[in-house]
C-alpha positions in Angstrom: 71.7 34.5 160.9 68.4 34.7 160.2 66.6 37.8 161.6 63.3 37.1 163.2 60.4 39.8 162.4 60.3 41.0 166.2 64.2 41.5 166.3 63.8 43.3 162.8 61.4 45.9 164.2 63.7 46.5 167.6 66.2 47.3 165.2 63.8 49.6 163.3 64.1 52.1 166.8 67.6 52.7 165.7 66.8 55.0 162.9 70.6 56.7 162.6 72.8 53.2 162.9 74.8 51.9 160.5 74.7 48.6 159.6 77.4 47.3 161.4 75.7 48.7 164.5 72.5 46.5 164.1 74.4 43.6 162.5 76.3 43.2 166.8 72.8 44.5 167.7 71.0 41.4 166.0 74.1 39.0 167.0 73.1 39.9 170.5 69.2 39.5 170.3 69.6 36.3 168.3 72.2 34.6 170.3 70.9 32.0 172.4 67.9 30.4 173.9 66.1 33.4 173.8 67.3 34.1 170.3 65.0 36.2 168.3 62.3 36.7 170.7 63.5 40.4 172.1 64.5 39.6 175.3 67.4 38.9 176.9 69.7 37.3 179.4 73.2 38.8 179.9 75.8 37.6 182.1 78.1 40.6 183.6 81.0 39.9 185.4 82.9 42.9 186.8 82.3 42.1 190.1 86.0 41.5 190.9 86.8 45.2 189.8 83.7 46.5 191.9 84.0 44.3 195.1 87.3 42.8 195.1 87.7 39.2 194.3 87.4 37.1 197.2 83.8 38.7 197.7 83.3 37.6 194.1 84.8 34.4 193.2 85.2 32.7 196.6 81.5 31.1 197.0 82.2 29.0 194.1 86.1 28.6 193.7 86.0 27.7 190.0 84.7 31.0 188.7 88.6 33.0 189.8 89.3 31.3 186.2 87.7 33.3 183.2 87.0 31.0 181.3 84.5 29.6 183.6 82.1 32.7 183.1 82.4 32.4 178.9 81.7 28.1 179.4 78.5 28.9 182.1 77.2 31.7 179.7 77.8 29.3 176.6 76.2 26.0 178.3 73.2 27.7 179.5 72.6 30.0 175.9 72.9 33.4 177.2 72.7 36.5 175.0 76.2 38.0 175.5 78.9 38.0 178.1 80.0 41.2 179.9 83.5 41.8 181.5 86.2 44.2 181.9 89.2 43.8 179.2 91.3 41.5 181.3 88.4 38.6 182.1 87.8 38.7 178.1 91.3 38.6 177.0 91.9 35.6 179.3 89.0 33.6 176.9 89.2 35.8 173.5 90.9 32.9 171.7 90.0 29.7 173.1 85.9 30.9 172.8 86.5 33.5 169.5 82.9 33.8 167.7 81.2 31.5 170.9 79.2 33.8 172.4 79.1 38.0 171.5 80.9 40.0 174.3 80.5 42.7 176.0 83.7 45.1 176.5 83.0 47.2 180.1 85.3 50.3 179.6 84.9 52.1 182.6 85.2 50.2 186.1 85.4 51.3 189.8 86.6 49.3 192.7 85.6 49.3 196.4 89.1 50.8 197.9 87.4 54.3 196.5 85.4 56.8 198.4 84.7 58.7 194.8 81.5 58.4 193.2 83.5 57.7 189.7 84.5 55.1 187.2 87.7 54.7 185.3 88.3 54.2 182.0 89.6 50.8 181.4 89.2 49.8 178.3 88.7 51.2 174.8 87.1 50.7 171.6 90.3 49.6 169.8 90.5 46.6 172.3 86.7 45.4 171.6 87.2 45.2 167.8 90.7 43.7 168.7 89.1 41.0 171.0 86.1 40.9 168.6 83.0 42.4 171.4 79.8 43.6 169.5 79.5 46.1 172.3 81.2 48.4 174.6 79.7 48.8 178.1 79.7 51.8 180.4 78.7 52.8 183.8 77.1 56.5 184.7 76.0 57.7 188.2 73.3 60.3 187.7 73.4 61.9 190.6 77.1 61.5 191.5 79.5 64.9 191.6 81.4 63.1 189.0 78.4 62.8 187.1 78.8 65.5 184.4 82.9 64.1 183.2 81.4 60.7 183.3 78.9 61.4 180.6 81.6 63.4 179.0 83.1 60.5 178.0 80.5 58.4 177.6 79.7 60.8 174.5 83.2 60.5 172.9 83.2 56.7 173.7 79.6 56.1 171.7 81.0 57.9 169.3 83.6 56.1 168.8 81.9 53.0 168.9 79.3 53.4 166.9 81.3 54.7 163.6 83.1 51.2 164.1 79.8 49.5 164.0 79.8 48.1 167.6 76.4 48.7 170.0 76.6 50.6 173.4 75.7 48.9 176.8 74.8 51.7 179.5 74.6 50.8 183.0 73.0 53.8 184.8 72.8 53.3 188.3 72.3 56.5 190.3 73.8 57.6 193.4 75.0 60.6 194.9 75.1 63.0 198.1 71.2 64.0 196.9 70.0 59.9 196.9 69.9 57.7 200.3 70.4 54.0 199.5 66.2 53.9 199.2 66.3 56.9 196.8 69.3 54.8 194.4 66.0 52.3 193.4 63.3 55.2 193.8 60.9 53.9 190.5 60.5 58.2 189.6 64.9 58.4 189.9 65.2 54.8 188.2 63.3 56.4 185.3 64.9 58.9 185.3 68.2 57.3 185.4 67.3 55.0 181.9 66.1 58.0 180.8 69.3 59.7 180.7 70.8 56.8 179.5 68.7 56.8 176.5 69.2 60.5 175.9 72.6 59.4 175.6 72.4 57.2 173.1 72.2 53.9 174.6 71.2 50.5 172.3 70.7 48.5 175.7 70.1 50.8 179.1 70.6 48.5 182.1 69.0 49.7 185.8 68.3 48.3 188.7 64.6 47.1 189.5 62.7 50.0 191.1 61.0 49.8 194.4 57.7 51.8 195.2 59.7 55.1 196.9 58.9 58.3 195.4 62.2 59.6 195.8 62.0 63.9 194.7 59.0 66.1 196.4 58.6 67.0 192.7 58.4 64.4 191.3 55.8 63.1 193.8 53.8 65.9 193.4 53.5 64.4 189.2 53.2 61.0 190.1 50.3 61.6 192.1 48.3 64.2 190.1 48.9 61.7 186.8 48.2 58.6 189.1 51.6 56.8 187.9 50.9 53.3 189.0 54.0 51.4 190.9 52.1 48.8 193.5 53.8 45.8 191.7 57.5 45.5 190.5 55.4 44.8 186.9 54.2 48.6 186.6 56.9 49.8 188.2 59.1 48.2 185.3 56.4 49.1 182.6 56.9 52.8 183.5 60.6 52.4 183.7 60.7 50.5 179.7 57.9 53.9 178.9 60.6 56.4 180.4 63.1 54.8 177.5 61.8 56.2 174.3 58.0 55.2 174.8 59.7 51.4 174.7 61.7 52.1 172.2 65.0 51.3 173.6 66.2 47.9 175.3 65.9 47.2 178.5 67.2 44.9 181.3 67.4 45.1 184.7 70.0 44.0 187.0 70.2 40.8 189.1 71.4 42.7 192.7 72.8 41.1 195.3 72.7 37.4 196.5 69.0 36.3 196.8 66.8 33.1 196.9 65.3 31.1 194.1 61.8 32.2 194.1 63.4 35.6 194.5 64.9 35.5 191.2 61.8 34.0 189.8 59.5 36.3 190.9 61.0 39.3 189.6 62.1 38.4 186.6 58.6 36.9 185.8 57.7 41.0 187.0 60.0 42.0 184.0 58.9 40.0 181.7 55.3 40.9 182.2 56.6 44.5 182.7 57.7 44.6 179.3 61.3 44.4 180.1 63.5 43.1 177.5 65.2 40.9 180.5 67.6 40.2 182.8 71.7 40.9 183.4 72.2 38.7 186.2 75.6 38.0 188.0 76.7 37.6 191.4 73.7 35.4 191.4 74.5 33.1 189.0 78.6 32.4 189.4 78.1 32.6 193.1 76.6 29.4 192.5 78.0 25.7 192.2 77.9 25.7 188.2 75.1 22.9 188.2 72.7 24.9 190.4 73.3 27.4 188.1 72.5 26.3 184.7 69.6 24.5 186.1 68.4 28.3 187.4 69.6 30.3 184.0 67.4 27.4 182.4 64.2 28.0 184.9 64.6 32.0 183.7 64.7 31.8 180.0 61.1 29.7 180.5 60.4 32.9 182.5 61.0 35.0 179.4 59.8 32.3 176.9 56.3 32.7 178.9 57.0 28.9 180.3 57.0 29.4 183.8 
């Protein structure tokens, strides 16, 4: 694997990491049609845990089969595939070495009333399955947030010592935040910054809206004239919050939307300096040919062609 200058520059920002971790980051950054550009498109399939099988896969029944998601990610030329333990185990041998994998090591479900996640995988599992990274969700603002952060701290230390990268889903939620607050610009930037402070290599957040949720933050945003007028400007601010752009930041695809909405969002992420998209339901809930066509356009957007 020949590493591009852009990827070498990104790796140089992770000054404390060992060669194993940097090699696994490089595998993700050099994989697929965006390999070497510093841009990423990742397929995450943890929605079966989060929302249930029918809500996740009934719109496109072939997606009940874990092999389907490996095939989709590989055929589309994506950067990596992220999923919980059972999904990766179900295709680990057939697709060994075919695409970098990220083991999602904690999960929630829609039957719980607590804003928390259970640890459902381990660093040992990730190594056994040949994964390049572990993935972990934190809920800044939740009453369970500090326990989640402590779990992440322990797992991240173990993962890094074993040469794995760490991907953090940072999703604000809790009693201080209403639905609008969960994706407010100040809250998304704060959540992304927390993930960086926790040692994440790759940070996943939701695309921020122009809402400013916290009164104390609103005063600063107004005084410093922080521009949140467009999604591209908001993405730029979130990236800035991640150590001045020295951490990889990708944005979730979220709930189902039309193609033009998806493409417009990806252009804004690109124009704002984000590293790419981690997009699940909007891909695997479509018939495969439609998903491949859509992912091809998204890749072209990040290549600056579309």
